[in-house]
C-alpha positions, 0 to 999 in steps of 0.5 A: 307593454314595454314596446308601448311604453317605449313608444310613449317616451319617444312621443314625449321626446319628439313633442318636447323637441318641437312643441309648436309644430311637431314633426308633421302630420303623420311623420312621427311614425317614420322617425320613431326608429331614429329615436330608439324604437325597436322597428321602423314605422312604430305607431305611438298607440296613444291618440293624444301623444300621437297628436302631440308628436305630429302637431306639437303640444299646442295643437294637442291642447286645442284638440283636447279643448275641442273634445271637451267643449263637444262633450259639454255642449 
């Protein structure tokens, strides 16, 4: 559980550092060790935070908006 919380904190930090474009699609996993993860290529284990770290906050909000509109329709 602590490793998962650490991964979430790392994802928040990554997304906050690059809020518009993120680290690059599927690139955040390769950089988690640089941000303090216990081992290399650590997965975020949260779809929304992974999306935010990879593509930025704006892309994550668009993703949530698309999911919400699909549920409403």
